[in-house]
C-alpha positions as CSV (number, residue, x, y, z in Angstrom):
1,F,52.3,9.1,-6.6
2,Y,52.7,5.8,-4.9
3,L,50.4,5.5,-1.9
4,T,51.4,3.2,1.0
5,P,48.7,0.8,2.4
6,P,47.9,3.1,5.3
7,Q,47.5,6.1,2.9
8,V,45.1,4.0,0.8
9,N,43.2,3.0,3.9
10,S,42.8,6.6,5.1
11,I,41.4,7.7,1.7
12,L,39.0,4.7,1.6
13,K,37.8,5.1,5.2
14,A,37.4,8.9,5.1
15,N,33.6,8.8,4.6
16,E,32.7,5.5,6.2
17,Y,29.7,5.2,8.6
18,S,28.2,2.3,10.4
19,F,25.0,2.0,12.4
20,K,23.9,-0.9,14.6
21,V,20.2,-1.2,15.5
22,P,19.9,-1.1,19.3
23,E,18.6,-4.2,21.1
24,F,15.8,-3.9,23.6
25,D,15.9,-6.2,26.7
26,G,18.5,-8.3,24.9
27,K,16.1,-8.7,22.0
28,N,16.5,-7.2,18.6
29,V,13.0,-6.5,17.3
30,S,14.0,-5.1,14.0
31,S,14.5,-7.1,10.8
32,V,17.6,-4.9,10.2
33,L,20.7,-5.6,12.2
34,G,22.4,-2.5,11.0
35,F,24.1,-0.9,7.9
36,D,27.5,0.2,6.7
37,S,27.9,3.0,4.2
38,N,30.7,4.8,2.4
39,Q,31.5,7.2,-0.5
40,L,34.5,7.6,-2.7
41,P,34.5,10.9,-4.7
42,A,35.7,11.2,-8.3
43,N,34.1,14.6,-8.9
44,A,35.3,17.6,-6.9
45,P,33.0,18.2,-5.1
46,I,31.4,14.8,-5.0
47,E,27.9,14.8,-6.7
48,D,26.6,11.7,-4.9
49,R,24.7,11.9,-1.6
50,R,23.4,9.2,0.8
51,S,20.8,9.2,3.6
52,A,19.6,6.9,6.3
53,A,16.9,7.4,9.0
54,T,14.6,5.5,11.3
55,C,10.9,6.5,11.1
56,L,9.8,7.4,14.6
57,Q,6.1,7.8,14.2
58,T,5.6,4.7,12.0
59,R,7.7,1.5,12.0
60,G,10.4,1.2,9.5
61,M,13.8,2.4,8.3
62,L,14.6,4.5,5.2
63,L,17.9,4.3,3.3
64,G,18.8,5.9,0.0
65,V,21.6,6.8,-2.5
66,F,21.3,9.9,-4.7
67,D,23.4,10.5,-7.8
68,G,23.6,14.2,-8.9
69,H,24.4,15.6,-12.3
70,A,25.1,19.1,-13.6
71,G,26.4,19.8,-10.0
72,C,25.5,18.4,-6.6
73,A,22.7,20.9,-5.7
74,C,19.7,18.7,-6.6
75,A,21.2,15.5,-5.0
76,Q,21.8,17.5,-1.8
77,A,18.3,18.8,-1.6
78,V,16.7,15.4,-2.3
79,S,19.0,13.7,0.3
80,E,17.8,16.2,2.9
81,R,14.1,16.3,2.0
82,L,12.8,13.1,0.4
83,F,12.6,11.1,3.7
84,Y,10.5,13.8,5.3
85,Y,8.1,13.6,2.4
86,I,8.0,9.8,2.6
87,A,7.5,9.8,6.4
88,V,4.7,12.4,6.2
89,S,3.0,10.3,3.4
90,L,3.0,7.3,5.7
91,L,1.7,9.0,8.8
92,P,-1.9,8.3,10.0
93,H,-4.4,11.2,9.9
94,E,-4.4,11.7,13.7
95,T,-0.6,12.1,13.8
96,L,-0.7,14.7,10.9
97,L,-3.3,16.6,12.9
98,E,-1.2,16.5,16.0
99,I,1.8,17.9,14.2
100,E,-0.2,20.6,12.5
101,N,-1.8,21.7,15.8
102,A,1.6,21.8,17.4
103,V,2.9,24.2,14.6
104,E,-0.3,26.3,14.9
105,S,0.2,26.8,18.7
106,G,3.9,27.1,18.6
107,R,4.5,23.9,20.6
108,A,7.4,21.5,20.1
109,L,6.9,19.1,17.1
110,L,6.8,15.3,17.4
111,P,10.1,14.2,15.8
112,I,9.4,12.3,12.6
113,L,12.9,11.0,11.7
114,Q,16.0,9.9,13.6
115,W,18.8,10.5,11.1
116,H,21.9,8.3,11.0
117,K,24.5,10.7,9.5
118,H,28.3,10.9,9.0
119,P,29.7,14.3,10.0
120,N,30.5,15.0,6.3
121,D,26.8,14.6,5.4
122,Y,25.9,18.3,5.0
123,F,22.4,19.8,5.8
124,S,21.7,23.3,4.5
125,K,20.6,25.4,7.5
126,E,19.8,28.4,5.2
127,A,17.0,26.6,3.4
128,S,15.5,24.8,6.3
129,K,12.6,27.3,6.8
130,L,11.7,27.2,3.1
131,Y,11.9,23.4,3.0
132,F,9.8,23.2,6.2
133,N,7.1,25.5,4.7
134,S,6.8,23.4,1.5
135,L,6.6,20.2,3.6
136,R,3.9,21.7,5.8
137,T,1.8,22.7,2.8
138,Y,2.0,19.0,1.8
139,W,0.8,17.6,5.1
140,Q,-2.0,20.2,5.3
141,E,-3.2,18.9,1.9
142,L,-2.9,15.3,3.2
143,I,-5.1,16.3,6.2
144,D,-7.7,17.9,3.9
145,L,-7.7,14.9,1.6
146,N,-8.1,12.5,4.5
147,S,-9.8,9.4,3.1
148,G,-9.7,7.5,6.4
149,E,-7.8,4.6,4.7
150,T,-4.5,3.4,5.9
151,T,-1.7,4.5,3.6
152,D,-0.2,1.9,1.2
153,V,3.6,2.1,1.3
154,R,3.8,1.9,-2.5
155,E,1.4,4.8,-2.9
156,A,3.2,6.8,-0.2
157,L,6.6,6.4,-1.9
158,I,5.3,7.4,-5.4
159,N,3.4,10.4,-3.9
160,A,6.4,11.6,-1.9
161,F,8.8,11.4,-4.9
162,K,6.4,13.2,-7.2
163,R,5.4,15.8,-4.6
164,L,9.1,16.7,-3.7
165,D,9.9,17.1,-7.4
166,N,6.9,19.3,-7.9
167,D,8.0,21.5,-4.9
168,I,11.5,21.8,-6.3
169,S,10.0,23.1,-9.5
170,L,7.5,25.4,-7.8
171,E,10.1,26.9,-5.4
172,A,12.3,27.8,-8.4
173,Q,9.4,29.4,-10.3
174,V,8.3,31.5,-7.3
175,G,11.8,32.5,-6.4
176,D,12.8,34.0,-3.0
177,P,13.4,37.6,-1.9
178,N,16.7,36.4,-0.2
179,S,19.1,36.4,-3.1
180,F,21.2,33.5,-1.7
181,L,18.1,31.3,-1.4
182,N,16.8,32.4,-4.8
183,Y,20.1,31.2,-6.4
184,L,19.9,28.0,-4.3
185,V,16.4,27.0,-5.4
186,L,17.3,27.7,-9.0
187,R,20.5,25.7,-8.8
188,V,18.6,22.8,-7.3
189,A,15.9,22.9,-10.0
190,F,18.3,23.2,-13.0
191,S,20.7,20.4,-11.8
192,G,19.3,16.9,-11.5
193,A,19.5,13.7,-9.3
194,T,18.5,10.1,-9.5
195,A,17.4,8.3,-6.3
196,C,17.2,4.7,-5.1
197,V,15.5,4.4,-1.8
198,A,14.7,1.4,0.5
199,H,11.9,1.2,3.1
200,V,12.3,-1.8,5.4
201,D,9.5,-2.6,7.8
202,G,9.4,-6.1,9.3
203,V,9.5,-8.5,6.4
204,D,8.3,-5.9,3.9
205,L,11.0,-4.4,1.8
206,H,10.0,-1.7,-0.7
207,I,12.5,-0.2,-3.2
208,A,11.6,3.0,-5.0
209,N,13.9,3.8,-7.8
210,T,14.1,6.8,-10.2
211,G,17.1,6.7,-12.6
212,D,20.1,4.4,-12.8
213,S,21.3,3.7,-9.2
214,R,20.5,0.2,-8.1
215,A,19.2,-2.0,-5.3
216,M,20.4,-5.7,-5.1
217,L,19.6,-8.4,-2.6
218,G,22.3,-10.8,-1.4
219,V,20.9,-14.3,-0.9
220,Q,22.7,-17.2,0.7
221,E,21.8,-20.5,-1.0
222,E,21.6,-23.8,0.9
223,D,25.1,-24.8,-0.1
224,G,26.5,-21.6,1.4
225,S,27.1,-19.9,-1.9
226,W,25.9,-16.4,-2.7
227,S,23.5,-15.1,-5.4
228,A,22.2,-11.7,-6.3
229,V,18.5,-10.7,-6.9
230,N,17.9,-7.4,-8.7
231,L,15.3,-5.2,-6.9
232,S,15.4,-2.3,-9.4
233,Y,15.6,-1.6,-13.1
234,D,17.8,1.1,-14.6
235,H,15.8,3.9,-16.3
236,N,18.0,4.5,-19.3
237,A,18.4,3.6,-23.0
238,Q,19.4,0.0,-22.2
239,N,15.9,-0.6,-20.7
240,E,13.5,-1.3,-23.6
241,H,10.4,-0.8,-21.5
242,E,11.7,2.6,-20.5
243,V,12.4,3.7,-24.1
244,E,8.9,2.5,-25.0
245,R,7.3,4.4,-22.2
246,V,9.0,7.7,-23.3
247,K,7.9,7.1,-26.9
248,M,4.3,6.5,-25.8
249,E,4.2,9.9,-24.0
250,H,5.2,11.9,-27.1
251,P,3.8,12.3,-30.6
252,K,5.0,9.8,-33.3
253,S,6.7,12.7,-35.2
254,E,9.3,12.9,-32.4
255,E,10.1,9.2,-32.4
256,K,13.5,9.7,-34.0
257,S,14.7,12.6,-31.8
258,L,13.6,11.4,-28.4
259,V,16.5,9.0,-27.8
260,K,19.8,9.8,-29.6
261,Q,23.2,8.2,-28.8
262,D,21.5,6.4,-25.9
263,R,20.5,9.7,-24.2
264,L,17.2,11.5,-23.7
265,L,17.0,14.1,-26.5
266,G,20.7,13.2,-27.1
267,L,21.7,14.8,-23.7
268,L,20.6,13.0,-20.6
269,M,21.6,9.5,-19.6
270,P,18.9,8.7,-17.0
271,F,15.3,8.8,-18.3
272,R,13.9,9.6,-14.8
273,A,15.3,12.2,-12.4
274,F,14.5,14.9,-9.8
275,G,15.1,18.5,-10.9
276,D,16.4,18.9,-14.5
277,V,13.7,21.5,-15.2
278,K,15.4,22.0,-18.6
279,F,13.6,18.8,-19.6
280,K,10.3,19.5,-17.9
281,W,9.4,23.2,-18.2
282,S,8.1,24.9,-21.4
283,I,10.6,27.1,-23.2
284,E,8.6,30.3,-22.2
285,L,8.8,29.3,-18.5
286,Q,12.5,28.6,-18.7
287,K,13.2,32.0,-20.3
288,R,11.0,33.9,-17.9
289,V,12.6,32.3,-14.8
290,I,16.2,32.8,-16.1
291,E,15.5,36.4,-17.0
292,S,14.1,37.3,-13.6
293,G,16.6,35.2,-11.7
294,P,20.0,36.3,-10.3
295,D,22.9,37.3,-12.6
296,Q,24.9,34.2,-11.7
297,L,22.3,32.1,-13.7
298,N,23.1,33.9,-16.9
299,D,26.8,33.0,-16.5
300,N,25.8,29.4,-16.4
301,E,26.0,27.9,-19.9
302,Y,23.8,24.9,-18.8
303,T,20.8,27.0,-18.0
304,K,20.9,29.1,-21.1
305,F,20.7,26.5,-23.9
306,I,17.4,24.8,-24.8
307,P,17.6,21.0,-25.6
308,P,17.3,20.3,-29.3
309,N,14.0,19.0,-30.7
310,Y,12.2,20.4,-27.6
311,Y,8.5,20.3,-28.7
312,T,6.3,18.6,-26.1
313,P,7.7,18.8,-22.5
314,P,7.9,17.3,-20.0
315,Y,10.3,14.7,-21.3
316,L,11.4,13.6,-17.8
317,T,9.6,12.4,-14.7
318,A,10.7,11.8,-11.1
319,E,8.0,9.1,-10.6
320,P,9.7,6.1,-9.1
321,E,9.3,2.4,-10.1
322,V,8.4,0.6,-6.8
323,I,9.3,-3.1,-6.2
324,H,8.0,-4.9,-3.1
325,H,9.8,-8.0,-1.8
326,R,8.9,-10.1,1.3
327,L,12.1,-10.9,3.1
328,R,13.0,-14.5,3.7
329,P,15.6,-15.9,6.2
330,Q,18.0,-16.6,3.3
331,D,17.9,-12.9,2.3
332,K,21.0,-11.7,4.2
333,F,21.8,-8.2,3.0
334,L,20.8,-5.4,0.6
335,V,23.2,-3.2,-1.4
336,L,22.1,0.2,-2.6
337,A,24.7,1.9,-4.8
338,T,25.1,4.6,-7.4
339,D,26.1,3.6,-10.9
340,G,29.7,4.2,-10.1
341,L,29.8,0.8,-8.5
342,W,27.8,-1.1,-11.1
343,E,29.9,0.3,-13.9
344,T,32.9,-1.5,-12.4
345,M,31.4,-4.7,-10.9
346,H,28.9,-7.4,-11.8
347,R,26.1,-7.9,-9.2
348,Q,27.1,-11.6,-8.8
349,D,30.6,-10.5,-7.7
350,V,29.1,-7.9,-5.4
351,A,26.9,-10.5,-3.7
352,R,29.9,-12.9,-3.3
353,I,32.3,-10.3,-1.9
354,V,29.8,-8.8,0.6
355,G,28.5,-12.3,1.5
356,E,32.0,-13.6,2.2
357,Y,32.9,-10.4,4.1
358,L,29.8,-10.6,6.4
359,T,30.1,-14.3,7.2
360,G,33.9,-14.3,7.3
361,V,33.8,-17.5,5.1
362,H,35.9,-17.3,2.0
363,H,34.7,-19.7,-0.6
364,Q,37.8,-20.4,-2.6
365,Q,37.1,-19.9,-6.3
366,P,39.4,-21.9,-8.6
367,I,42.0,-19.4,-9.7
368,A,40.8,-18.1,-13.1
369,V,43.4,-16.8,-15.4
370,G,41.0,-16.0,-18.2
371,G,42.8,-17.3,-21.3
372,Y,46.2,-16.0,-20.1
373,K,49.2,-18.3,-20.5
374,V,50.5,-18.7,-17.0
375,T,53.9,-20.3,-16.0
376,L,54.1,-22.5,-12.9
377,G,56.1,-19.7,-11.2
378,Q,53.4,-17.1,-11.9
379,M,50.7,-19.6,-10.6
380,H,52.7,-20.1,-7.5
381,G,52.9,-16.3,-7.1
382,L,49.1,-16.0,-7.5
383,L,48.5,-18.6,-4.9
384,T,50.9,-17.1,-2.4
385,E,49.4,-13.7,-3.0
386,R,45.9,-15.1,-2.5
387,R,47.0,-16.7,0.8
388,A,48.4,-13.4,2.0
389,R,45.3,-11.6,0.9
390,I,42.9,-13.9,2.8
391,S,44.7,-13.1,6.0
392,S,44.3,-9.4,5.3
393,V,41.0,-9.5,3.5
394,F,38.8,-8.7,6.5
395,E,40.9,-5.8,7.7
396,D,38.0,-3.5,6.7
397,Q,35.5,-2.8,9.5
398,N,32.9,-1.7,7.0
399,A,31.3,-3.8,4.3
400,A,30.8,-0.8,2.0
401,T,34.5,0.1,2.3
402,H,35.4,-3.5,1.5
403,L,33.3,-3.3,-1.6
404,I,34.8,0.0,-2.8
405,R,38.3,-1.5,-2.3
406,H,37.3,-4.2,-4.8
407,A,35.5,-1.9,-7.2
408,V,38.6,0.3,-7.5
409,G,41.4,-2.1,-7.0
410,N,40.4,-5.4,-8.7
411,N,42.7,-6.7,-11.4
412,E,41.9,-9.0,-14.3
413,F,42.1,-12.0,-11.9
414,G,39.3,-10.5,-9.7
415,T,41.7,-9.9,-6.8
416,V,42.6,-6.5,-5.1
417,D,45.9,-5.3,-6.5
418,H,47.5,-2.7,-4.2
419,E,49.4,-1.1,-7.0
420,R,46.2,-0.5,-9.1
421,L,44.4,0.8,-6.0
422,S,47.3,3.2,-5.3
423,K,47.2,4.5,-8.9
424,M,43.4,4.9,-9.0
425,L,43.3,6.7,-5.7
426,S,46.2,9.1,-6.5
427,L,44.8,10.4,-9.8
428,P,44.5,14.2,-9.8
429,E,40.9,15.5,-9.6
430,E,40.7,16.4,-13.3
431,L,41.7,12.9,-14.3
432,A,39.8,10.8,-11.8
433,R,36.5,11.4,-13.5
434,M,37.8,10.0,-16.7
435,Y,38.5,6.6,-15.0
436,R,35.6,6.2,-12.7
437,D,32.5,7.9,-11.3
438,D,31.6,8.9,-7.7
439,I,30.8,5.7,-5.8
440,T,28.3,5.6,-2.9
441,I,27.3,2.4,-1.2
442,I,25.0,1.3,1.6
443,V,25.0,-2.3,2.7
444,V,22.1,-3.2,5.0
445,Q,22.4,-6.4,7.0
446,F,19.2,-8.3,7.8
447,N,18.3,-10.2,11.0
448,S,17.4,-13.7,9.8
449,H,16.1,-14.7,13.3
450,V,13.5,-11.9,13.4
451,I,12.6,-12.5,9.7
452,G,12.1,-16.2,10.4
453,A,10.0,-15.5,13.5
454,C,7.8,-13.0,11.6
455,Q,7.2,-15.7,8.9
456,N,6.3,-18.3,11.5
457,E,3.8,-15.9,13.2
458,E,2.0,-15.6,9.8
């Protein structure tokens, strides 16, 4: 099919969402101006998820991208639940007591999060009671453990990730008398998801990452050019420290079978993830849960097989790696994205494209033709095309959409080629996945004035 520019736009814009942080008395007190987010599916249904919320009882904003595998069930559950676990981990003891007392006496609860959601961002109503009960057990334990110390954000993030993963595993082992819910908790546990989450509070930016989605900071240099700062590391076979960590956790006799063909046990790309109990539970536990579970589980090939060389589980953890960065006035934006983006674009190009989009200033790169022999006529064509493109380049109202347009439509000259975009977006479902992955992007814009003022106060 050949798609017209309006058809391309309607596909690209279908899942876009923007949020501007409200100003108070004409003053914006947040270090975040707002964010743009978008998703482009390759899988049907899409296996990526995204979340954004403001923490109402503590300061700060949470944003995250989640990349599911073996289905979307785990990514869905993590996108709904993780921010509650983080928010609860950050709450002071008195607030936790207030919330618990309200539940005890049947009073209305203090809202913990204000969600910023696109209408397509689904929440499962059926599981909300189950999810609430698990969360309540967690905050009751936090109340009992009260050490009187204020919570460190890094600790809170690590505890929340680990606790949610533990609850996903427990819920699947316990099961549920309701057969729909029973099947749901098992699907969540047997599928998997990576997560890359940002917590922004004043000048403190924390990134908690599990798996191979990424966080990148866009920095504007003094000469106006853009550079990228990585704020996360991929947990996969390309990361030597990660390979080393996995080897340290298992006997020497397994050294050869742990990582095969760049995959964990020869099967899984990410070395850290939520769910994926096939890489965490003992063989006995897996068999017991599947045998007592609903029949649909037995029809699922993925749940039945046991990974090869499976001797000393768990092989996989959901524990995140947390990086803290103090924001500076030159830090203009943050990009959180699933690996679908990073497979197609270099972070330096991402920084430049978003930076130019946000400032509306197009730094003209010399036209690179990368070793191609180009006639004068072709060069003239390239320059004319570039001039036309500059006039239309800021037609997107959303930075994430603008980035997806480049990720999918860039040609070898680094410019968006409408024909390529049309081809890539009209691929039938079964083919799309062969050419690209789901792409989910959140672009967070920082408020340099507030960041500068915070720095001066210090």
